[in-house]
C-alpha positions in Angstrom: 46.0 -45.1 -38.7 45.1 -43.6 -42.0 42.8 -41.1 -40.3 45.7 -40.1 -38.0 48.1 -39.6 -40.9 45.5 -37.5 -42.7 45.0 -35.4 -39.6 48.7 -34.9 -39.2 49.0 -33.9 -42.9 46.2 -31.4 -42.7 47.6 -29.9 -39.5 51.0 -29.6 -41.1 49.5 -28.0 -44.2 47.6 -25.4 -42.1 50.7 -24.8 -39.9 52.7 -24.0 -43.0 50.0 -21.7 -44.4 49.7 -19.8 -41.1 53.5 -19.3 -41.0 53.9 -18.3 -44.7 50.8 -16.4 -45.6 50.4 -12.8 -44.5 47.6 -11.9 -42.1 45.5 -10.3 -44.9 45.4 -13.7 -46.7 44.8 -15.9 -43.7 41.1 -16.0 -44.4 41.5 -18.2 -47.5 42.8 -21.4 -45.7 40.1 -20.7 -43.0 37.3 -21.0 -45.6 37.2 -24.9 -45.7 37.1 -25.0 -41.9 34.2 -22.5 -41.7 32.4 -24.5 -44.4 32.8 -27.7 -42.5 31.7 -26.1 -39.3 28.5 -24.9 -41.1 27.9 -28.4 -42.4 28.3 -29.9 -38.9 25.8 -27.4 -37.5 23.4 -28.2 -40.3 23.6 -31.9 -39.7 23.0 -31.7 -35.9 19.8 -33.3 -34.7 16.9 -31.2 -33.6 16.7 -31.2 -29.8 14.4 -28.2 -29.4 14.3 -25.6 -26.7 15.1 -21.9 -26.5 17.7 -20.2 -24.3 16.4 -16.6 -24.8 16.8 -15.7 -21.2 20.5 -16.7 -21.4 20.9 -14.7 -24.6 19.2 -11.7 -23.0 21.8 -11.6 -20.2 24.7 -11.8 -22.6 23.1 -9.2 -24.9 22.7 -6.8 -21.9 26.4 -7.3 -21.2 27.3 -6.6 -24.8 25.4 -3.3 -24.6 26.9 -2.4 -21.2 30.6 -3.1 -22.0 30.4 -1.4 -25.4 30.9 2.0 -23.6 32.5 0.9 -20.4 35.5 -0.9 -21.9 37.6 1.0 -24.4 38.1 -1.0 -27.7 41.9 -0.4 -27.7 42.4 -2.2 -24.4 43.0 -5.8 -25.3 45.5 -8.7 -25.5 47.1 -8.6 -28.9 48.5 -12.2 -29.4 50.1 -12.6 -32.8 47.9 -14.7 -35.2 44.8 -14.2 -33.0 42.1 -11.5 -32.9 42.3 -9.0 -30.1 41.2 -10.6 -26.8 39.0 -8.4 -24.6 35.9 -8.8 -22.3 33.5 -7.4 -25.0 34.9 -9.8 -27.6 34.8 -12.8 -25.2 31.1 -12.0 -24.4 30.4 -11.6 -28.0 32.1 -14.9 -29.0 30.1 -16.8 -26.3 26.9 -15.2 -27.5 27.4 -15.9 -31.1 28.6 -19.5 -30.6 25.7 -20.5 -28.3 23.1 -18.7 -30.5 24.3 -20.5 -33.6 24.2 -23.9 -31.8 20.7 -23.2 -30.6 19.6 -22.0 -34.0 21.0 -25.2 -35.6 19.4 -27.6 -33.1 16.0 -26.1 -32.4 13.1 -25.7 -34.8 11.4 -23.6 -32.1 14.3 -21.1 -32.1 14.3 -20.9 -35.9 10.5 -20.3 -35.9 10.7 -17.6 -33.3 13.6 -15.9 -35.2 11.7 -16.0 -38.5 8.5 -14.7 -36.8 10.4 -11.8 -35.2 12.0 -10.5 -38.3 9.0 -11.0 -40.6 6.7 -8.8 -38.5 7.5 -5.9 -40.9 7.5 -7.7 -44.3 8.6 -4.7 -46.4 11.3 -3.6 -44.1 12.4 -7.2 -43.6 12.7 -7.5 -47.4 14.7 -4.3 -47.6 17.0 -5.6 -44.8 17.7 -8.9 -46.6 18.2 -7.1 -49.9 20.8 -5.0 -48.2 22.4 -8.2 -46.8 22.4 -9.8 -50.3 24.0 -6.8 -51.7 26.8 -6.9 -49.2 27.2 -10.6 -50.0 27.4 -10.2 -53.7 30.0 -7.4 -53.6 32.4 -9.9 -52.0 32.8 -11.6 -55.4 33.7 -8.4 -57.2 36.0 -6.9 -54.6 39.3 -5.4 -55.6 40.7 -7.0 -52.4 39.0 -10.3 -51.8 40.8 -11.1 -48.5 39.9 -7.9 -46.9 36.3 -8.1 -48.2 35.9 -11.7 -46.8 37.2 -10.7 -43.4 34.9 -7.6 -43.3 32.0 -9.6 -44.5 32.4 -12.3 -41.8 32.6 -9.5 -39.2 29.4 -7.9 -40.6 27.6 -11.2 -40.2 28.6 -11.2 -36.5 28.2 -7.6 -35.6 25.3 -6.7 -37.9 23.2 -9.7 -39.0 23.4 -11.8 -35.8 22.9 -8.8 -33.6 19.8 -7.8 -35.5 18.3 -11.3 -35.3 19.2 -11.7 -31.6 17.7 -8.3 -30.8 14.5 -9.3 -32.6 14.3 -12.7 -30.8 15.3 -11.6 -27.3 13.4 -8.2 -27.5 10.0 -10.1 -27.3 10.7 -11.0 -23.7 8.7 -9.0 -21.1 10.6 -6.0 -20.0 13.7 -6.7 -22.1 13.5 -3.4 -24.1 13.6 -1.3 -20.9 16.3 -3.4 -19.4 18.4 -2.9 -22.5 17.8 0.9 -22.2 18.9 0.9 -18.6 22.1 -1.1 -19.4 23.0 1.3 -22.2 22.3 4.5 -20.1 23.9 3.2 -16.9 27.1 2.4 -18.8 27.2 5.7 -20.7 26.7 8.1 -17.7 30.1 7.2 -16.2 31.8 7.7 -19.5 30.1 11.1 -19.8 31.2 12.1 -16.2 34.8 11.0 -16.7 35.0 13.0 -20.0 34.7 16.2 -18.0 37.9 15.4 -16.1 39.4 14.4 -19.4 38.6 17.8 -20.8 40.1 19.4 -17.7 43.5 17.6 -18.0 43.4 17.8 -21.8 44.1 14.1 -22.4 42.8 10.5 -22.1 44.1 10.3 -18.6 44.0 6.5 -18.1 46.1 5.6 -21.2 49.4 6.4 -19.6 48.6 3.9 -16.7 47.9 1.0 -19.1 50.5 -1.8 -19.2 51.9 -2.3 -22.7 50.6 -5.8 -22.9 47.1 -4.4 -22.9 47.7 -2.1 -25.8 45.6 -3.7 -28.6 47.4 -1.6 -31.2 50.5 0.5 -30.4 49.7 3.1 -33.1 46.1 3.5 -32.0 47.0 4.0 -28.4 49.8 6.4 -29.4 47.2 8.5 -31.2 45.2 8.8 -28.0 48.2 10.5 -26.4 48.1 13.2 -29.2 45.9 16.2 -29.1 42.4 15.7 -30.6 41.9 19.4 -31.3 41.1 20.8 -34.7 44.0 22.3 -36.7 42.2 25.7 -36.6 41.5 25.6 -32.9 44.6 23.8 -31.5 44.0 25.1 -28.0 40.6 23.6 -27.7 40.7 19.9 -26.6 37.8 17.6 -27.7 36.9 14.8 -25.4 36.8 11.2 -26.7 35.5 9.3 -23.7 36.1 5.6 -24.0 36.0 5.7 -27.8 38.8 6.4 -30.3 37.5 9.7 -31.6 35.4 12.7 -30.5 33.0 12.1 -33.4 32.4 8.5 -32.4 31.7 9.6 -28.8 29.2 12.3 -30.0 27.5 9.8 -32.3 27.0 7.2 -29.5 25.8 9.8 -27.0 23.2 11.1 -29.6 21.9 7.5 -29.9 21.7 7.1 -26.1 20.3 10.4 -25.1 16.7 9.7 -26.1 16.8 6.5 -24.0 17.9 8.5 -21.0 15.2 11.1 -21.6 12.5 8.5 -21.8 13.6 6.6 -18.7 13.6 9.9 -16.7 10.3 10.9 -18.2 8.5 7.6 -17.4 10.1 6.8 -14.0 7.8 7.1 -11.1 10.5 7.1 -8.4 11.8 10.6 -7.5 15.5 9.6 -6.8 15.7 7.7 -10.1 14.4 10.7 -11.9 16.9 12.9 -10.2 19.8 10.6 -11.1 18.7 10.3 -14.7 18.3 14.1 -14.9 21.8 14.5 -13.7 23.0 11.9 -16.1 21.2 13.7 -19.0 23.0 16.9 -18.1 26.3 15.0 -18.0 25.7 13.5 -21.4 24.7 16.9 -22.9 27.9 18.5 -21.5 30.0 15.7 -22.9 28.4 16.1 -26.3 29.3 19.8 -26.2 32.8 19.0 -25.1 33.4 16.7 -28.1 33.3 19.9 -30.2 31.3 18.0 -32.8 28.3 19.7 -34.5 26.8 16.2 -34.7 26.4 16.2 -30.9 24.5 19.4 -30.9 22.3 18.2 -33.7 21.6 15.1 -31.7 20.5 17.2 -28.7 18.1 19.2 -30.9 16.6 16.2 -32.6 16.2 14.3 -29.4 14.3 17.0 -27.5 12.4 18.2 -30.6 11.1 14.8 -31.7 10.6 13.4 -28.2 8.5 16.4 -27.1 6.2 16.1 -30.1 5.8 12.3 -29.8 5.2 12.5 -26.0 2.6 15.2 -26.5 0.8 13.0 -29.1 1.1 10.1 -26.7 -0.5 12.1 -23.9 -3.2 13.4 -26.2 -4.0 9.8 -27.2 -4.2 8.6 -23.6 -6.1 11.6 -22.4 -7.9 13.5 -25.1 -8.8 16.3 -22.7 -5.2 17.1 -21.7 -4.8 20.8 -22.1 -0.9 20.6 -21.7 -0.6 18.1 -24.6 -2.9 20.1 -26.8 -1.1 23.3 -26.0 2.3 21.6 -26.9 1.0 20.4 -30.2 -0.6 23.7 -31.2 2.5 25.7 -30.3 5.0 23.2 -31.7 5.2 24.8 -35.2 5.9 28.2 -33.6 8.5 26.7 -31.3 10.2 25.0 -34.3 10.2 28.3 -36.3 11.7 30.2 -33.4 14.4 27.6 -33.0 15.3 27.7 -36.7 15.3 31.5 -36.6 17.6 31.4 -33.5 20.1 29.1 -35.2 20.2 31.3 -38.4 20.3 34.7 -36.7 22.4 34.0 -33.6 26.0 33.5 -34.6 26.8 31.3 -31.5 23.9 28.9 -32.2 24.7 28.9 -35.9 28.3 27.8 -35.3 27.3 25.2 -32.8 24.8 23.5 -35.2 25.9 24.4 -38.7 29.6 25.3 -38.1 31.9 28.2 -38.6 35.4 29.0 -39.8 36.9 26.3 -37.6 34.9 23.7 -39.4 36.0 24.9 -42.9 38.7 22.2 -43.3 36.2 19.4 -42.5 33.6 20.9 -44.9 36.2 21.3 -47.7 37.5 17.8 -47.2 33.9 16.4 -47.5 33.3 18.4 -50.7 36.5 17.0 -52.3 35.6 13.5 -51.2 32.1 13.7 -52.6 33.3 15.2 -55.9 35.9 12.3 -56.3 33.5 9.7 -55.0 30.7 10.6 -57.4 33.2 10.4 -60.3 34.2 6.9 -59.1 30.5 5.9 -58.7 29.7 7.0 -62.2 32.4 4.6 -63.5 31.5 1.8 -61.2 28.0 2.1 -59.5 28.0 -1.6 -58.2 30.6 -1.2 -55.5 34.2 -2.4 -54.8 33.6 -4.8 -51.9 33.4 -4.5 -48.2 36.1 -2.5 -46.5 37.6 -1.2 -49.7 36.0 2.3 -49.8 39.0 4.2 -48.3 41.5 2.6 -50.8 39.0 3.2 -53.7 38.6 6.8 -52.9 42.3 7.4 -52.1 41.8 10.5 -50.0 44.4 11.1 -47.3 44.2 13.5 -44.3 46.9 15.8 -43.1 48.5 12.9 -41.3 48.8 10.9 -44.5 46.2 8.3 -43.6 43.4 7.2 -45.9 40.0 8.5 -44.6 36.4 9.0 -45.5 34.3 11.6 -43.6 30.8 10.4 -44.5 29.4 6.9 -44.1 27.0 7.5 -47.0 29.8 7.7 -49.5 31.6 4.8 -47.8 28.5 2.7 -48.2 28.1 3.3 -51.9 31.8 2.8 -52.7 31.7 -0.5 -50.8 28.3 -2.0 -51.8 27.1 0.1 -54.7 24.8 3.1 -55.2 21.6 1.1 -54.2 23.0 0.5 -50.7 22.4 4.0 -49.5 18.6 4.1 -50.0 18.3 0.6 -48.5 20.3 1.7 -45.4 18.1 4.8 -45.1 14.9 2.7 -45.3 16.2 0.3 -42.7 17.3 2.8 -40.0 14.5 5.3 -40.6 11.7 2.7 -40.2 11.9 2.7 -36.3 11.0 6.4 -36.2 8.0 5.7 -38.5 7.0 2.8 -36.1 7.5 5.2 -33.2 5.0 7.6 -34.8 2.5 4.8 -35.3 2.9 3.5 -31.7 1.9 6.9 -30.1 -1.6 6.7 -31.7 -2.5 3.6 -29.8 -2.6 2.4 -26.2 0.5 0.3 -25.5 2.3 -1.3 -22.6 5.6 0.0 -21.2 7.7 -2.1 -23.5 6.1 -0.9 -26.7 6.5 2.7 -25.6 10.3 2.1 -25.9 9.8 2.3 -29.6 9.8 6.1 -29.3 13.3 6.7 -27.8 14.8 3.8 -29.8 13.4 5.2 -33.0 14.7 8.7 -32.3 18.1 7.3 -31.3 18.5 5.4 -34.5 17.3 8.4 -36.5 20.0 10.5 -34.8 22.5 7.9 -35.9 21.3 8.0 -39.5 21.6 11.8 -39.7 25.1 11.8 -38.0 26.3 9.2 -40.5 26.4 12.0 -43.1 29.5 13.4 -41.3 30.9 10.3 -39.7 32.0 7.1 -41.3 33.1 4.8 -38.5 31.1 1.6 -37.9 32.1 1.2 -34.2 28.6 1.9 -33.0 26.7 -0.1 -35.6 26.5 -3.3 -33.5 24.5 -1.5 -30.8 22.4 0.1 -33.6 21.6 -3.3 -35.1 20.6 -4.7 -31.7 18.2 -1.8 -31.1 16.9 -2.2 -34.6 16.1 -5.9 -33.9 14.4 -4.9 -30.6 12.3 -2.4 -32.5 11.1 -5.2 -34.7 10.3 -7.3 -31.6 8.3 -4.4 -30.1 6.4 -3.9 -33.3 5.4 -7.6 -33.1 4.2 -7.0 -29.5 2.3 -3.8 -30.6 0.4 -5.6 -33.3 0.1 -8.8 -31.3 -1.5 -6.9 -28.4 -3.9 -5.2 -30.8 -4.9 -8.6 -32.3 -5.3 -10.1 -28.8 -7.6 -7.2 -27.8 -9.8 -7.7 -30.9 -10.0 -11.5 -30.3 -10.9 -10.9 -26.6 -13.6 -8.4 -27.6 -15.1 -10.9 -30.0 -15.5 -13.5 -27.3 -17.5 -11.1 -25.1 -21.3 -11.0 -25.1 -22.7 -8.6 -27.7 -23.9 -6.2 -24.9 -20.4 -6.1 -23.3 -18.4 -5.4 -26.5 -16.8 -1.9 -27.0 -19.1 0.4 -28.8 -17.6 1.5 -32.1 -17.8 5.2 -33.0 -20.2 5.9 -35.9 -18.5 6.5 -39.2 -19.3 9.9 -40.9 -21.4 9.6 -44.0 -19.6 10.2 -47.3 
């Protein structure tokens, strides 16, 4: 009876808090519930087992629906988060993963082994995580910082760990690439019709009960053109903004190129080639310089790494050698073309129509550096826009570079840590092409290039909408590195077991 009365009292208290408190403060009464849930998970008995195959399926769905389902289409029930298929899949994935992690020593060991394969980068990642945690306690708006921090643990930390665990499965990296590319090509194709009609054509057919946010959906009905080129529509695809669309396409394009380059079936190559053309056209139609930079980086880096890969596998390859020898000349011709041809210069570096954006970033950096000099340790997650106080022509707070947003939220040290984390896959891709690998490990090249594209584009784009996919790919890169080094160790161990006469002959070392 006493327990029943206590339960009723607690329920009444939380009902009153939910009715009285504004949504921005609702996280405070939720804290005890989350702490109790964590304690329950910690006290659960160890029953062992891993469900990595189940997690792989859910993770592939997360990667696919990220581009197929627009984020603004959702049920918006008062007092609850938006309800949409991507969020439902994500909730199931996170809940089952946490349960498995709490009740299986095997899962915990696999997760630890996957993320520790690169000790230095792993240390950098968890230093970045610690930094984002500590800034919660110094936030100017604790409720917003806590909400943002919890979201970061779901969409960043858990996605990274899941990618590292599931990515070790045979063929998972390639299946992930197929899921991402297959879901992106339809969005690229529909963007061409969007450009033709000059609007996001499906929004007007949406019932109002599927409008996640009336204001956001209303913005989609407005023109996305620049103020200086009002007659030039910029496609948005299934995202909220042309810049978000260009960023995602830049991250996906290397995956599509690699799938087309390595496919052995003609019709698949033909379809992928058509898809690559559609993505490149969509990147151009976004009107974003970042999309054009993504195209240049993708083909420039992939051509070089593919030539090195070919040279490693076949030292006598004339084509690979010719590509490597001519690469510096090709690069210089490309740079000269951009600098001397006005059309190419505008596409990559910008022209008069981009002046408002450039001037806005200059003002933001000047104000941001002044703020960072007064407070270099950050203002807490999600507080960068309010801290900077810069408003666009529409009167909304905005930041046009993620680098500045990172430092204002988490402190000056957050930027180099972020750089090290997301540039490491490209470094791993360079290492992988100098050794013989299986088809999975070769996926390090396109994933590394895609994440490097994201890193560069973040200098002119501050949205975090594509970061969940980026953290999944980052975790998969860790898993592929574990496979790469694991395969090398297995080969050394196998060679050691052979009779002396059968072991591979080592090349003589030159005398010093």
